[in-house]
N, C-alpha and C positions, 0 to 999 in steps of 0.2 A: 544588469542583472547581477545581484549580490551573491555571494556563497558564504555559507560556514565557515569560519577559521577553519575546522576540521570536519572534513566530511565523513560522515559514519562510515563503517564498513559494509552496515545492514541497511536498509529502508524496507517498509511493509508497506504493502498493498493489501486490502480485505476484498473480499470477492465472495459471491453467491457460489454454493457448492457445484452449481449447474455451469457457472463461467468458466470456474479454475478446471474443473474436468474436462471442460472443451479447449482449452488453452493446453491444458496436459498432452491431449491427444492429437491437437495438432503441433505441439512446440512452439506456439507464438501465442503472448498473450497480447489481445488487441484492445483490452478494457472493458469495465462495466458500462449501462446503458449512460450513466453520469459522463464518464470519461469521454465517451465519444461524441456527447453533447457539448463539453467543455473542449474539445481538440488536444484533451493531455491526458495523460493519465496520472492520477493524483494519488500521492504517498504520504507518510508520516514518518516521523523519525520514532523511534521508541519513546521520547518523551512526549513526543503529539501524540501517540496511540490512543490512551486513555479518552481525552477529549474525542477525539474524532468517532472514537466507536459511541461513545456516549449521545454525540450530537448528530450523527447520521446513521448510525444501525441499532438506535433502540428498540427492544423488542424482538430482534432479529435471532433467528437461532442457527441455520444452513448456512452459517459461512465459514471461509478458509482464509488463515493468517498466511501471507505468503511472505517470507523472509528474502529479501532481493541484495545481491553484493551488488553495491555499488559500482564498482569498477569495470562489472560486466554490462551495466548501460552507458559506461563511458559518455560521450559528447552528447548523447540525447537528454541526459538528465541537466535540467536547470533548477532553481532555488529560487523561487520565486514568491514575493509577499501574500498572504493570504491573511487567515485570521488573526485579529488583533496585530496585524504588520508582520507575525513570524513570518520567519522563511521557512517554505515547504518544497520538497522535491518534489518536481514532476517530470515525468519523461514525456517528450514529444515525439510521438509514434508508438510503434510496436515494441515488445521488447522478448527475447528468445526466453522459453521457459529453462533452458540450461544457465540463467541467471539465478535462476533461485535454488536458495543454500537450502531452505527446508519448509515445509506447510504444516498447519495444523489446524484443526478443525476447534473455531471458536462459536460461542452465543453471548449476546449480549442480552442481560435481563431488561424487564420493561423499564425498571427505574435507570437503567442506562449503564451498569458496573458490568464488566467482563472480567473474567480469572485471565490474565496472560499466561501462556506456557514459559517457564525460567529461562527459556533460551532466549527470550526477548532483550536486548541490550542496546 
């Protein structure tokens, strides 16, 4: 397993508002349907986020962007090759909602564009 030269402070998870609310209520994020199917939770870095939103969430409105503190998911965080050989952060297992630094509602236009919160870094 390769790792980036510097693990970013924050990684990002996109979830439906319904899944995000259930996670907030339970205190644990167990994943979106695609995460459960693949056996790990998909994340993106700030640089990967625009393309992830355009490819996988085009035309979807009721979304929540969650900023997760990398240090708070610790040993369950793995950097694995995905789209174009890029290393993407994946968490193998659930993560506590206490790892979430902040959340923001987002929507992705039909053309794949999305205005991200200024706090994305």
